[in-house]
CHARMM-style PDB file with segment names, atoms N, HN, CA, C and O in Angstrom:
ATOM      1  N   UNK     1       0.854  -1.174   0.000  1.00  0.00      PROA
ATOM      2  CA  UNK     1       0.000   0.000   0.000  1.00  0.00      PROA
ATOM      3  C   UNK     1       0.899   1.235   0.000  1.00  0.00      PROA
ATOM      4  O   UNK     1       1.876   1.300   0.746  1.00  0.00      PROA
ATOM      5  N   UNK     2       0.564   2.203  -0.832  1.00  0.00      PROA
ATOM      6  HN  UNK     2      -0.229   2.150  -1.438  1.00  0.00      PROA
ATOM      7  CA  UNK     2       1.325   3.450  -0.868  1.00  0.00      PROA
ATOM      8  C   UNK     2       0.521   4.518  -0.130  1.00  0.00      PROA
ATOM      9  O   UNK     2      -0.668   4.711  -0.385  1.00  0.00      PROA
ATOM     10  N   UNK     3       1.194   5.206   0.789  1.00  0.00      PROA
ATOM     11  HN  UNK     3       2.160   5.050   0.997  1.00  0.00      PROA
ATOM     12  CA  UNK     3       0.557   6.282   1.543  1.00  0.00      PROA
ATOM     13  C   UNK     3       1.361   7.563   1.366  1.00  0.00      PROA
ATOM     14  O   UNK     3       2.546   7.542   1.032  1.00  0.00      PROA
ATOM     15  N   UNK     4       0.682   8.666   1.599  1.00  0.00      PROA
ATOM     16  HN  UNK     4      -0.280   8.683   1.870  1.00  0.00      PROA
ATOM     17  CA  UNK     4       1.283   9.993   1.469  1.00  0.00      PROA
ATOM     18  C   UNK     4       1.061  10.748   2.768  1.00  0.00      PROA
ATOM     19  O   UNK     4       0.028  10.586   3.417  1.00  0.00      PROA
ATOM     20  N   UNK     5       2.020  11.564   3.144  1.00  0.00      PROA
ATOM     21  HN  UNK     5       2.859  11.696   2.617  1.00  0.00      PROA
ATOM     22  CA  UNK     5       1.960  12.321   4.384  1.00  0.00      PROA
ATOM     23  C   UNK     5       1.888  13.802   4.032  1.00  0.00      PROA
ATOM     24  O   UNK     5       2.917  14.449   3.836  1.00  0.00      PROA
ATOM     25  N   UNK     6       0.676  14.336   3.953  1.00  0.00      PROA
ATOM     26  HN  UNK     6      -0.160  13.811   4.113  1.00  0.00      PROA
ATOM     27  CA  UNK     6       0.458  15.731   3.588  1.00  0.00      PROA
ATOM     28  C   UNK     6       0.325  16.579   4.846  1.00  0.00      PROA
ATOM     29  O   UNK     6      -0.311  16.171   5.817  1.00  0.00      PROA
ATOM     30  N   UNK     7       0.927  17.754   4.817  1.00  0.00      PROA
ATOM     31  HN  UNK     7       1.443  18.085   4.027  1.00  0.00      PROA
ATOM     32  CA  UNK     7       0.800  18.706   5.915  1.00  0.00      PROA
ATOM     33  C   UNK     7      -0.299  19.695   5.566  1.00  0.00      PROA
ATOM     34  O   UNK     7      -0.323  20.237   4.461  1.00  0.00      PROA
ATOM     35  N   UNK     8      -1.215  19.933   6.509  1.00  0.00      PROA
ATOM     36  HN  UNK     8      -1.195  19.493   7.406  1.00  0.00      PROA
ATOM     37  CA  UNK     8      -2.366  20.788   6.252  1.00  0.00      PROA
ATOM     38  C   UNK     8      -2.568  21.760   7.411  1.00  0.00      PROA
ATOM     39  O   UNK     8      -2.500  21.383   8.581  1.00  0.00      PROA
ATOM     40  N   UNK     9      -2.820  23.031   7.050  1.00  0.00      PROA
ATOM     41  HN  UNK     9      -2.874  23.336   6.100  1.00  0.00      PROA
ATOM     42  CA  UNK     9      -3.213  24.056   8.033  1.00  0.00      PROA
ATOM     43  C   UNK     9      -4.209  24.958   7.345  1.00  0.00      PROA
ATOM     44  O   UNK     9      -3.856  25.707   6.434  1.00  0.00      PROA
ATOM     45  N   UNK    10      -5.456  24.889   7.781  1.00  0.00      PROA
ATOM     46  HN  UNK    10      -5.743  24.282   8.522  1.00  0.00      PROA
ATOM     47  CA  UNK    10      -6.505  25.687   7.147  1.00  0.00      PROA
ATOM     48  C   UNK    10      -6.625  25.319   5.684  1.00  0.00      PROA
ATOM     49  O   UNK    10      -6.833  24.155   5.341  1.00  0.00      PROA
ATOM     50  N   UNK    11      -6.492  26.327   4.811  1.00  0.00      PROA
ATOM     51  HN  UNK    11      -6.323  27.272   5.089  1.00  0.00      PROA
ATOM     52  CA  UNK    11      -6.577  26.105   3.364  1.00  0.00      PROA
ATOM     53  C   UNK    11      -5.223  25.809   2.729  1.00  0.00      PROA
ATOM     54  O   UNK    11      -5.134  25.619   1.516  1.00  0.00      PROA
ATOM     55  N   UNK    12      -4.176  25.769   3.537  1.00  0.00      PROA
ATOM     56  HN  UNK    12      -4.249  25.924   4.523  1.00  0.00      PROA
ATOM     57  CA  UNK    12      -2.825  25.545   3.023  1.00  0.00      PROA
ATOM     58  C   UNK    12      -2.458  24.062   3.141  1.00  0.00      PROA
ATOM     59  O   UNK    12      -2.634  23.455   4.197  1.00  0.00      PROA
ATOM     60  N   UNK    13      -1.951  23.492   2.059  1.00  0.00      PROA
ATOM     61  HN  UNK    13      -1.808  23.986   1.201  1.00  0.00      PROA
ATOM     62  CA  UNK    13      -1.535  22.090   2.052  1.00  0.00      PROA
ATOM     63  C   UNK    13      -0.161  21.964   1.420  1.00  0.00      PROA
ATOM     64  O   UNK    13       0.101  22.506   0.347  1.00  0.00      PROA
ATOM     65  N   UNK    14       0.700  21.247   2.100  1.00  0.00      PROA
ATOM     66  HN  UNK    14       0.487  20.807   2.972  1.00  0.00      PROA
ATOM     67  CA  UNK    14       1.999  20.883   1.545  1.00  0.00      PROA
ATOM     68  C   UNK    14       1.908  19.394   1.241  1.00  0.00      PROA
ATOM     69  O   UNK    14       1.885  18.555   2.141  1.00  0.00      PROA
ATOM     70  N   UNK    15       1.857  19.092  -0.049  1.00  0.00      PROA
ATOM     71  HN  UNK    15       1.876  19.774  -0.780  1.00  0.00      PROA
ATOM     72  CA  UNK    15       1.642  17.710  -0.484  1.00  0.00      PROA
ATOM     73  C   UNK    15       2.940  16.910  -0.524  1.00  0.00      PROA
ATOM     74  O   UNK    15       3.999  17.406  -0.910  1.00  0.00      PROA
ATOM     75  N   UNK    16       2.813  15.666  -0.115  1.00  0.00      PROA
ATOM     76  HN  UNK    16       1.953  15.263   0.198  1.00  0.00      PROA
ATOM     77  CA  UNK    16       3.892  14.695  -0.219  1.00  0.00      PROA
ATOM     78  C   UNK    16       3.812  14.100  -1.614  1.00  0.00      PROA
ATOM     79  O   UNK    16       2.907  13.317  -1.902  1.00  0.00      PROA
ATOM     80  N   UNK    17       4.734  14.455  -2.473  1.00  0.00      PROA
ATOM     81  HN  UNK    17       5.470  15.091  -2.240  1.00  0.00      PROA
ATOM     82  CA  UNK    17       4.703  13.997  -3.856  1.00  0.00      PROA
ATOM     83  C   UNK    17       5.281  12.608  -4.079  1.00  0.00      PROA
ATOM     84  O   UNK    17       5.078  12.013  -5.137  1.00  0.00      PROA
ATOM     85  N   UNK    18       5.996  12.091  -3.096  1.00  0.00      PROA
ATOM     86  HN  UNK    18       6.161  12.574  -2.236  1.00  0.00      PROA
ATOM     87  CA  UNK    18       6.631  10.781  -3.251  1.00  0.00      PROA
ATOM     88  C   UNK    18       5.845   9.654  -2.604  1.00  0.00      PROA
ATOM     89  O   UNK    18       5.661   8.596  -3.205  1.00  0.00      PROA
ATOM     90  N   UNK    19       5.388   9.873  -1.400  1.00  0.00      PROA
ATOM     91  HN  UNK    19       5.537  10.733  -0.912  1.00  0.00      PROA
ATOM     92  CA  UNK    19       4.710   8.819  -0.674  1.00  0.00      PROA
ATOM     93  C   UNK    19       5.675   7.748  -0.216  1.00  0.00      PROA
ATOM     94  O   UNK    19       6.889   7.857  -0.389  1.00  0.00      PROA
ATOM     95  N   UNK    20       5.103   6.706   0.376  1.00  0.00      PROA
ATOM     96  HN  UNK    20       4.116   6.617   0.516  1.00  0.00      PROA
ATOM     97  CA  UNK    20       5.905   5.622   0.924  1.00  0.00      PROA
ATOM     98  C   UNK    20       5.097   4.336   0.822  1.00  0.00      PROA
ATOM     99  O   UNK    20       3.907   4.314   1.138  1.00  0.00      PROA
ATOM    100  N   UNK    21       5.745   3.276   0.384  1.00  0.00      PROA
ATOM    101  HN  UNK    21       6.711   3.294   0.127  1.00  0.00      PROA
ATOM    102  CA  UNK    21       5.110   1.968   0.394  1.00  0.00      PROA
ATOM    103  C   UNK    21       5.201   1.399   1.801  1.00  0.00      PROA
ATOM    104  O   UNK    21       6.282   1.346   2.389  1.00  0.00      PROA
ATOM    105  N   UNK    22       4.063   0.975   2.338  1.00  0.00      PROA
ATOM    106  HN  UNK    22       3.185   1.019   1.860  1.00  0.00      PROA
ATOM    107  CA  UNK    22       4.034   0.417   3.691  1.00  0.00      PROA
ATOM    108  C   UNK    22       3.262  -0.891   3.693  1.00  0.00      PROA
ATOM    109  O   UNK    22       2.289  -1.061   2.959  1.00  0.00      PROA
ATOM    110  N   UNK    23       3.709  -1.792   4.517  1.00  0.00      PROA
ATOM    111  HN  UNK    23       4.499  -1.654   5.113  1.00  0.00      PROA
ATOM    112  CA  UNK    23       2.990  -3.051   4.701  1.00  0.00      PROA
ATOM    113  C   UNK    23       2.018  -2.919   5.866  1.00  0.00      PROA
ATOM    114  O   UNK    23       0.994  -3.599   5.923  1.00  0.00      PROA
ATOM    115  N   UNK    24       2.365  -2.020   6.802  1.00  0.00      PROA
ATOM    116  HN  UNK    24       3.197  -1.468   6.755  1.00  0.00      PROA
ATOM    117  CA  UNK    24       1.578  -1.866   8.025  1.00  0.00      PROA
ATOM    118  C   UNK    24       1.365  -0.377   8.284  1.00  0.00      PROA
ATOM    119  O   UNK    24       2.309   0.338   8.618  1.00  0.00      PROA
ATOM    120  N   UNK    25       0.139   0.085   8.132  1.00  0.00      PROA
ATOM    121  HN  UNK    25      -0.628  -0.496   7.860  1.00  0.00      PROA
ATOM    122  CA  UNK    25      -0.182   1.502   8.300  1.00  0.00      PROA
ATOM    123  C   UNK    25       0.118   1.979   9.714  1.00  0.00      PROA
ATOM    124  O   UNK    25       0.647   3.076   9.896  1.00  0.00      PROA
ATOM    125  N   UNK    26      -0.210   1.173  10.714  1.00  0.00      PROA
ATOM    126  HN  UNK    26      -0.639   0.282  10.567  1.00  0.00      PROA
ATOM    127  CA  UNK    26       0.038   1.582  12.099  1.00  0.00      PROA
ATOM    128  C   UNK    26       1.521   1.837  12.340  1.00  0.00      PROA
ATOM    129  O   UNK    26       1.884   2.810  13.001  1.00  0.00      PROA
ATOM    130  N   UNK    27       2.378   0.971  11.810  1.00  0.00      PROA
ATOM    131  HN  UNK    27       2.083   0.180  11.273  1.00  0.00      PROA
ATOM    132  CA  UNK    27       3.818   1.148  11.996  1.00  0.00      PROA
ATOM    133  C   UNK    27       4.302   2.395  11.264  1.00  0.00      PROA
ATOM    134  O   UNK    27       5.164   3.112  11.774  1.00  0.00      PROA
ATOM    135  N   UNK    28       3.766   2.664  10.086  1.00  0.00      PROA
ATOM    136  HN  UNK    28       3.066   2.082   9.672  1.00  0.00      PROA
ATOM    137  CA  UNK    28       4.149   3.862   9.338  1.00  0.00      PROA
ATOM    138  C   UNK    28       3.807   5.119  10.125  1.00  0.00      PROA
ATOM    139  O   UNK    28       4.604   6.055  10.169  1.00  0.00      PROA
ATOM    140  N   UNK    29       2.634   5.152  10.746  1.00  0.00      PROA
ATOM    141  HN  UNK    29       1.986   4.391  10.710  1.00  0.00      PROA
ATOM    142  CA  UNK    29       2.223   6.308  11.548  1.00  0.00      PROA
ATOM    143  C   UNK    29       3.152   6.453  12.754  1.00  0.00      PROA
ATOM    144  O   UNK    29       3.578   7.561  13.079  1.00  0.00      PROA
ATOM    145  N   UNK    30       3.463   5.354  13.410  1.00  0.00      PROA
ATOM    146  HN  UNK    30       3.117   4.453  13.146  1.00  0.00      PROA
ATOM    147  CA  UNK    30       4.382   5.417  14.550  1.00  0.00      PROA
ATOM    148  C   UNK    30       5.759   5.927  14.130  1.00  0.00      PROA
ATOM    149  O   UNK    30       6.384   6.693  14.863  1.00  0.00      PROA
ATOM    150  N   UNK    31       6.234   5.511  12.963  1.00  0.00      PROA
ATOM    151  HN  UNK    31       5.726   4.889  12.367  1.00  0.00      PROA
ATOM    152  CA  UNK    31       7.526   5.980  12.460  1.00  0.00      PROA
ATOM    153  C   UNK    31       7.515   7.484  12.223  1.00  0.00      PROA
ATOM    154  O   UNK    31       8.485   8.170  12.548  1.00  0.00      PROA
ATOM    155  N   UNK    32       6.432   8.000  11.663  1.00  0.00      PROA
ATOM    156  HN  UNK    32       5.644   7.444  11.400  1.00  0.00      PROA
ATOM    157  CA  UNK    32       6.320   9.445  11.438  1.00  0.00      PROA
ATOM    158  C   UNK    32       6.312  10.182  12.772  1.00  0.00      PROA
ATOM    159  O   UNK    32       6.980  11.206  12.920  1.00  0.00      PROA
ATOM    160  N   UNK    33       5.567   9.673  13.736  1.00  0.00      PROA
ATOM    161  HN  UNK    33       5.024   8.842  13.617  1.00  0.00      PROA
ATOM    162  CA  UNK    33       5.520  10.310  15.051  1.00  0.00      PROA
ATOM    163  C   UNK    33       6.901  10.321  15.698  1.00  0.00      PROA
ATOM    164  O   UNK    33       7.291  11.318  16.306  1.00  0.00      PROA
ATOM    165  N   UNK    34       7.645   9.221  15.575  1.00  0.00      PROA
ATOM    166  HN  UNK    34       7.328   8.411  15.081  1.00  0.00      PROA
ATOM    167  CA  UNK    34       9.008   9.168  16.119  1.00  0.00      PROA
ATOM    168  C   UNK    34       9.910  10.191  15.445  1.00  0.00      PROA
ATOM    169  O   UNK    34      10.713  10.846  16.109  1.00  0.00      PROA
ATOM    170  N   UNK    35       9.781  10.330  14.133  1.00  0.00      PROA
ATOM    171  HN  UNK    35       9.129   9.797  13.594  1.00  0.00      PROA
ATOM    172  CA  UNK    35      10.591  11.298  13.390  1.00  0.00      PROA
ATOM    173  C   UNK    35      10.291  12.719  13.850  1.00  0.00      PROA
ATOM    174  O   UNK    35      11.207  13.520  14.036  1.00  0.00      PROA
ATOM    175  N   UNK    36       9.012  13.033  14.034  1.00  0.00      PROA
ATOM    176  HN  UNK    36       8.268  12.382  13.883  1.00  0.00      PROA
ATOM    177  CA  UNK    36       8.646  14.375  14.494  1.00  0.00      PROA
ATOM    178  C   UNK    36       9.156  14.637  15.903  1.00  0.00      PROA
ATOM    179  O   UNK    36       9.630  15.734  16.196  1.00  0.00      PROA
ATOM    180  N   UNK    37       9.063  13.641  16.778  1.00  0.00      PROA
ATOM    181  HN  UNK    37       8.678  12.749  16.540  1.00  0.00      PROA
ATOM    182  CA  UNK    37       9.591  13.809  18.141  1.00  0.00      PROA
ATOM    183  C   UNK    37      11.104  14.069  18.101  1.00  0.00      PROA
ATOM    184  O   UNK    37      11.615  14.909  18.841  1.00  0.00      PROA
ATOM    185  N   UNK    38      11.808  13.345  17.236  1.00  0.00      PROA
ATOM    186  HN  UNK    38      11.393  12.662  16.635  1.00  0.00      PROA
ATOM    187  CA  UNK    38      13.253  13.521  17.120  1.00  0.00      PROA
ATOM    188  C   UNK    38      13.588  14.924  16.598  1.00  0.00      PROA
ATOM    189  O   UNK    38      14.529  15.558  17.077  1.00  0.00      PROA
ATOM    190  N   UNK    39      12.821  15.405  15.619  1.00  0.00      PROA
ATOM    191  HN  UNK    39      12.057  14.890  15.230  1.00  0.00      PROA
ATOM    192  CA  UNK    39      13.033  16.768  15.119  1.00  0.00      PROA
ATOM    193  C   UNK    39      12.840  17.786  16.232  1.00  0.00      PROA
ATOM    194  O   UNK    39      13.615  18.735  16.353  1.00  0.00      PROA
ATOM    195  N   UNK    40      11.810  17.592  17.044  1.00  0.00      PROA
ATOM    196  HN  UNK    40      11.180  16.821  16.947  1.00  0.00      PROA
ATOM    197  CA  UNK    40      11.556  18.519  18.138  1.00  0.00      PROA
ATOM    198  C   UNK    40      12.679  18.450  19.179  1.00  0.00      PROA
ATOM    199  O   UNK    40      13.089  19.474  19.726  1.00  0.00      PROA
ATOM    200  N   UNK    41      13.167  17.248  19.444  1.00  0.00      PROA
ATOM    201  HN  UNK    41      12.834  16.416  19.000  1.00  0.00      PROA
ATOM    202  CA  UNK    41      14.226  17.082  20.433  1.00  0.00      PROA
ATOM    203  C   UNK    41      15.515  17.761  19.971  1.00  0.00      PROA
ATOM    204  O   UNK    41      16.196  18.402  20.771  1.00  0.00      PROA
ATOM    205  N   UNK    42      15.850  17.626  18.702  1.00  0.00      PROA
ATOM    206  HN  UNK    42      15.297  17.105  18.052  1.00  0.00      PROA
ATOM    207  CA  UNK    42      17.104  18.187  18.205  1.00  0.00      PROA
ATOM    208  C   UNK    42      17.022  19.689  17.937  1.00  0.00      PROA
ATOM    209  O   UNK    42      18.040  20.379  17.973  1.00  0.00      PROA
ATOM    210  N   UNK    43      15.817  20.200  17.670  1.00  0.00      PROA
ATOM    211  HN  UNK    43      14.990  19.640  17.641  1.00  0.00      PROA
ATOM    212  CA  UNK    43      15.652  21.636  17.418  1.00  0.00      PROA
ATOM    213  C   UNK    43      14.272  22.072  17.912  1.00  0.00      PROA
ATOM    214  O   UNK    43      13.348  22.241  17.116  1.00  0.00      PROA
ATOM    215  N   UNK    44      14.133  22.256  19.237  1.00  0.00      PROA
ATOM    216  HN  UNK    44      14.883  22.119  19.884  1.00  0.00      PROA
ATOM    217  CA  UNK    44      12.837  22.590  19.820  1.00  0.00      PROA
ATOM    218  C   UNK    44      12.207  23.867  19.259  1.00  0.00      PROA
ATOM    219  O   UNK    44      10.983  24.004  19.272  1.00  0.00      PROA
ATOM    220  N   UNK    45      13.019  24.798  18.769  1.00  0.00      PROA
ATOM    221  HN  UNK    45      14.013  24.687  18.759  1.00  0.00      PROA
ATOM    222  CA  UNK    45      12.472  26.052  18.245  1.00  0.00      PROA
ATOM    223  C   UNK    45      11.607  25.815  17.007  1.00  0.00      PROA
ATOM    224  O   UNK    45      10.700  26.599  16.730  1.00  0.00      PROA
ATOM    225  N   UNK    46      11.876  24.753  16.269  1.00  0.00      PROA
ATOM    226  HN  UNK    46      12.613  24.115  16.494  1.00  0.00      PROA
ATOM    227  CA  UNK    46      11.089  24.438  15.078  1.00  0.00      PROA
ATOM    228  C   UNK    46       9.628  24.152  15.392  1.00  0.00      PROA
ATOM    229  O   UNK    46       8.740  24.556  14.641  1.00  0.00      PROA
ATOM    230  N   UNK    47       9.376  23.461  16.490  1.00  0.00      PROA
ATOM    231  HN  UNK    47      10.097  23.133  17.100  1.00  0.00      PROA
ATOM    232  CA  UNK    47       8.019  23.011  16.780  1.00  0.00      PROA
ATOM    233  C   UNK    47       7.054  24.165  17.040  1.00  0.00      PROA
ATOM    234  O   UNK    47       5.842  23.981  16.931  1.00  0.00      PROA
ATOM    235  N   UNK    48       7.554  25.328  17.375  1.00  0.00      PROA
ATOM    236  HN  UNK    48       8.539  25.477  17.464  1.00  0.00      PROA
ATOM    237  CA  UNK    48       6.671  26.480  17.594  1.00  0.00      PROA
ATOM    238  C   UNK    48       5.907  26.833  16.322  1.00  0.00      PROA
ATOM    239  O   UNK    48       4.767  27.293  16.391  1.00  0.00      PROA
ATOM    240  N   UNK    49       6.524  26.622  15.163  1.00  0.00      PROA
ATOM    241  HN  UNK    49       7.450  26.247  15.106  1.00  0.00      PROA
ATOM    242  CA  UNK    49       5.862  26.951  13.898  1.00  0.00      PROA
ATOM    243  C   UNK    49       4.910  25.856  13.431  1.00  0.00      PROA
ATOM    244  O   UNK    49       4.257  26.012  12.399  1.00  0.00      PROA
ATOM    245  N   UNK    50       4.820  24.750  14.171  1.00  0.00      PROA
ATOM    246  HN  UNK    50       5.350  24.623  15.009  1.00  0.00      PROA
ATOM    247  CA  UNK    50       3.949  23.640  13.792  1.00  0.00      PROA
ATOM    248  C   UNK    50       2.516  23.833  14.291  1.00  0.00      PROA
ATOM    249  O   UNK    50       1.632  23.054  13.935  1.00  0.00      PROA
ATOM    250  N   UNK    51       2.275  24.858  15.111  1.00  0.00      PROA
ATOM    251  HN  UNK    51       2.993  25.491  15.401  1.00  0.00      PROA
ATOM    252  CA  UNK    51       0.944  25.062  15.675  1.00  0.00      PROA
ATOM    253  C   UNK    51      -0.100  25.197  14.565  1.00  0.00      PROA
ATOM    254  O   UNK    51       0.075  25.965  13.620  1.00  0.00      PROA
ATOM    255  N   UNK    52      -1.181  24.438  14.700  1.00  0.00      PROA
ATOM    256  HN  UNK    52      -1.323  23.814  15.469  1.00  0.00      PROA
ATOM    257  CA  UNK    52      -2.270  24.494  13.735  1.00  0.00      PROA
ATOM    258  C   UNK    52      -2.113  23.545  12.561  1.00  0.00      PROA
ATOM    259  O   UNK    52      -3.046  23.376  11.777  1.00  0.00      PROA
ATOM    260  N   UNK    53      -0.944  22.921  12.427  1.00  0.00      PROA
ATOM    261  HN  UNK    53      -0.186  23.058  13.065  1.00  0.00      PROA
ATOM    262  CA  UNK    53      -0.708  21.991  11.330  1.00  0.00      PROA
ATOM    263  C   UNK    53      -1.135  20.581  11.709  1.00  0.00      PROA
ATOM    264  O   UNK    53      -1.040  20.183  12.870  1.00  0.00      PROA
ATOM    265  N   UNK    54      -1.603  19.831  10.722  1.00  0.00      PROA
ATOM    266  HN  UNK    54      -1.680  20.154   9.779  1.00  0.00      PROA
ATOM    267  CA  UNK    54      -1.907  18.423  10.903  1.00  0.00      PROA
ATOM    268  C   UNK    54      -1.231  17.619   9.793  1.00  0.00      PROA
ATOM    269  O   UNK    54      -0.951  18.139   8.713  1.00  0.00      PROA
ATOM    270  N   UNK    55      -0.980  16.365  10.074  1.00  0.00      PROA
ATOM    271  HN  UNK    55      -1.207  15.942  10.952  1.00  0.00      PROA
ATOM    272  CA  UNK    55      -0.483  15.433   9.069  1.00  0.00      PROA
ATOM    273  C   UNK    55      -1.676  14.595   8.626  1.00  0.00      PROA
ATOM    274  O   UNK    55      -2.313  13.924   9.439  1.00  0.00      PROA
ATOM    275  N   UNK    56      -1.971  14.641   7.333  1.00  0.00      PROA
ATOM    276  HN  UNK    56      -1.454  15.186   6.674  1.00  0.00      PROA
ATOM    277  CA  UNK    56      -3.032  13.811   6.771  1.00  0.00      PROA
ATOM    278  C   UNK    56      -2.361  12.668   6.032  1.00  0.00      PROA
ATOM    279  O   UNK    56      -1.730  12.872   4.994  1.00  0.00      PROA
ATOM    280  N   UNK    57      -2.499  11.471   6.568  1.00  0.00      PROA
ATOM    281  HN  UNK    57      -3.012  11.305   7.411  1.00  0.00      PROA
ATOM    282  CA  UNK    57      -1.984  10.279   5.901  1.00  0.00      PROA
ATOM    283  C   UNK    57      -3.078   9.838   4.930  1.00  0.00      PROA
ATOM    284  O   UNK    57      -4.188   9.497   5.340  1.00  0.00      PROA
ATOM    285  N   UNK    58      -2.748   9.849   3.640  1.00  0.00      PROA
ATOM    286  HN  UNK    58      -1.846  10.126   3.307  1.00  0.00      PROA
ATOM    287  CA  UNK    58      -3.757   9.525   2.630  1.00  0.00      PROA
ATOM    288  C   UNK    58      -3.335   8.308   1.811  1.00  0.00      PROA
ATOM    289  O   UNK    58      -2.159   7.951   1.742  1.00  0.00      PROA
ATOM    290  N   UNK    59      -4.340   7.684   1.192  1.00  0.00      PROA
ATOM    291  HN  UNK    59      -5.295   7.974   1.248  1.00  0.00      PROA
ATOM    292  CA  UNK    59      -4.049   6.570   0.294  1.00  0.00      PROA
ATOM    293  C   UNK    59      -3.755   7.114  -1.100  1.00  0.00      PROA
ATOM    294  O   UNK    59      -3.682   8.326  -1.298  1.00  0.00      PROA
ATOM    295  N   UNK    60      -3.588   6.215  -2.057  1.00  0.00      PROA
ATOM    296  HN  UNK    60      -3.647   5.230  -1.896  1.00  0.00      PROA
ATOM    297  CA  UNK    60      -3.245   6.624  -3.430  1.00  0.00      PROA
ATOM    298  C   UNK    60      -4.330   7.462  -4.096  1.00  0.00      PROA
ATOM    299  O   UNK    60      -4.063   8.176  -5.063  1.00  0.00      PROA
ATOM    300  N   UNK    61      -5.559   7.375  -3.577  1.00  0.00      PROA
ATOM    301  HN  UNK    61      -5.776   6.795  -2.792  1.00  0.00      PROA
ATOM    302  CA  UNK    61      -6.665   8.151  -4.132  1.00  0.00      PROA
ATOM    303  C   UNK    61      -6.856   9.495  -3.429  1.00  0.00      PROA
ATOM    304  O   UNK    61      -7.781  10.240  -3.752  1.00  0.00      PROA
ATOM    305  N   UNK    62      -5.988   9.801  -2.474  1.00  0.00      PROA
ATOM    306  HN  UNK    62      -5.237   9.195  -2.212  1.00  0.00      PROA
ATOM    307  CA  UNK    62      -6.103  11.058  -1.748  1.00  0.00      PROA
ATOM    308  C   UNK    62      -7.086  11.019  -0.598  1.00  0.00      PROA
ATOM    309  O   UNK    62      -7.397  12.058  -0.015  1.00  0.00      PROA
ATOM    310  N   UNK    63      -7.584   9.834  -0.261  1.00  0.00      PROA
ATOM    311  HN  UNK    63      -7.331   8.990  -0.735  1.00  0.00      PROA
ATOM    312  CA  UNK    63      -8.524   9.684   0.859  1.00  0.00      PROA
ATOM    313  C   UNK    63      -7.745   9.652   2.166  1.00  0.00      PROA
ATOM    314  O   UNK    63      -6.824   8.851   2.325  1.00  0.00      PROA
ATOM    315  N   UNK    64      -8.116  10.525   3.104  1.00  0.00      PROA
ATOM    316  HN  UNK    64      -8.865  11.176   2.974  1.00  0.00      PROA
ATOM    317  CA  UNK    64      -7.432  10.565   4.397  1.00  0.00      PROA
ATOM    318  C   UNK    64      -7.741   9.302   5.190  1.00  0.00      PROA
ATOM    319  O   UNK    64      -8.901   8.950   5.408  1.00  0.00      PROA
ATOM    320  N   UNK    65      -6.679   8.633   5.613  1.00  0.00      PROA
ATOM    321  HN  UNK    65      -5.737   8.919   5.436  1.00  0.00      PROA
ATOM    322  CA  UNK    65      -6.805   7.423   6.415  1.00  0.00      PROA
ATOM    323  C   UNK    65      -6.648   7.766   7.889  1.00  0.00      PROA
ATOM    324  O   UNK    65      -7.372   7.258   8.746  1.00  0.00      PROA
ATOM    325  N   UNK    66      -5.687   8.638   8.164  1.00  0.00      PROA
ATOM    326  HN  UNK    66      -5.099   9.051   7.468  1.00  0.00      PROA
ATOM    327  CA  UNK    66      -5.378   9.059   9.526  1.00  0.00      PROA
ATOM    328  C   UNK    66      -5.041  10.542   9.487  1.00  0.00      PROA
ATOM    329  O   UNK    66      -4.366  11.006   8.569  1.00  0.00      PROA
ATOM    330  N   UNK    67      -5.510  11.283  10.482  1.00  0.00      PROA
ATOM    331  HN  UNK    67      -6.059  10.906  11.228  1.00  0.00      PROA
ATOM    332  CA  UNK    67      -5.169  12.697  10.615  1.00  0.00      PROA
ATOM    333  C   UNK    67      -4.597  12.898  12.004  1.00  0.00      PROA
ATOM    334  O   UNK    67      -5.221  12.538  13.002  1.00  0.00      PROA
ATOM    335  N   UNK    68      -3.393  13.482  12.063  1.00  0.00      PROA
ATOM    336  HN  UNK    68      -2.885  13.774  11.253  1.00  0.00      PROA
ATOM    337  CA  UNK    68      -2.701  13.691  13.331  1.00  0.00      PROA
ATOM    338  C   UNK    68      -2.312  15.151  13.497  1.00  0.00      PROA
ATOM    339  O   UNK    68      -1.565  15.674  12.670  1.00  0.00      PROA
ATOM    340  N   UNK    69      -2.793  15.833  14.541  1.00  0.00      PROA
ATOM    341  HN  UNK    69      -3.400  15.408  15.213  1.00  0.00      PROA
ATOM    342  CA  UNK    69      -2.307  17.184  14.808  1.00  0.00      PROA
ATOM    343  C   UNK    69      -0.832  17.121  15.176  1.00  0.00      PROA
ATOM    344  O   UNK    69      -0.437  16.291  15.994  1.00  0.00      PROA
ATOM    345  N   UNK    70      -0.010  17.985  14.585  1.00  0.00      PROA
ATOM    346  HN  UNK    70      -0.331  18.659  13.920  1.00  0.00      PROA
ATOM    347  CA  UNK    70       1.417  17.968  14.892  1.00  0.00      PROA
ATOM    348  C   UNK    70       1.673  18.227  16.370  1.00  0.00      PROA
ATOM    349  O   UNK    70       2.628  17.689  16.930  1.00  0.00      PROA
ATOM    350  N   UNK    71       0.848  19.029  17.004  1.00  0.00      PROA
ATOM    351  HN  UNK    71       0.072  19.466  16.550  1.00  0.00      PROA
ATOM    352  CA  UNK    71       1.075  19.341  18.417  1.00  0.00      PROA
ATOM    353  C   UNK    71       0.982  18.094  19.294  1.00  0.00      PROA
ATOM    354  O   UNK    71       1.663  18.023  20.317  1.00  0.00      PROA
ATOM    355  N   UNK    72       0.163  17.113  18.926  1.00  0.00      PROA
ATOM    356  HN  UNK    72      -0.389  17.170  18.095  1.00  0.00      PROA
ATOM    357  CA  UNK    72       0.057  15.904  19.753  1.00  0.00      PROA
ATOM    358  C   UNK    72       1.103  14.879  19.371  1.00  0.00      PROA
ATOM    359  O   UNK    72       1.416  14.001  20.176  1.00  0.00      PROA
ATOM    360  N   UNK    73       1.657  14.960  18.168  1.00  0.00      PROA
ATOM    361  HN  UNK    73       1.403  15.673  17.514  1.00  0.00      PROA
ATOM    362  CA  UNK    73       2.661  13.975  17.755  1.00  0.00      PROA
ATOM    363  C   UNK    73       4.034  14.300  18.303  1.00  0.00      PROA
ATOM    364  O   UNK    73       4.951  13.486  18.190  1.00  0.00      PROA
ATOM    365  N   UNK    74       4.195  15.474  18.895  1.00  0.00      PROA
ATOM    366  HN  UNK    74       3.450  16.135  18.987  1.00  0.00      PROA
ATOM    367  CA  UNK    74       5.527  15.877  19.330  1.00  0.00      PROA
ATOM    368  C   UNK    74       5.650  15.946  20.845  1.00  0.00      PROA
ATOM    369  O   UNK    74       6.661  16.430  21.354  1.00  0.00      PROA
ATOM    370  N   UNK    75       4.673  15.488  21.555  1.00  0.00      PROA
ATOM    371  HN  UNK    75       3.852  15.095  21.141  1.00  0.00      PROA
ATOM    372  CA  UNK    75       4.735  15.555  23.019  1.00  0.00      PROA
ATOM    373  C   UNK    75       5.448  14.360  23.584  1.00  0.00      PROA
ATOM    374  OT1 UNK    75       5.595  14.247  24.801  1.00  0.00      PROA
TER     375      UNK     75
END
């Protein structure tokens, strides 16, 4: 299964043009959350600009499978 990790805030969307092939959606989401936590740990000032953003994990058709607020993925 190919999934895409799009960043969304209001009407603004930063699309993931590459996506990622995953065998397990839950593990892919956990990996993204770990990556975001690591980014926050190494550069805490970055996370201040993440307020209001969400990660929309979508399938190949653009259907949102999981939506995660960045503020909760970095705690």
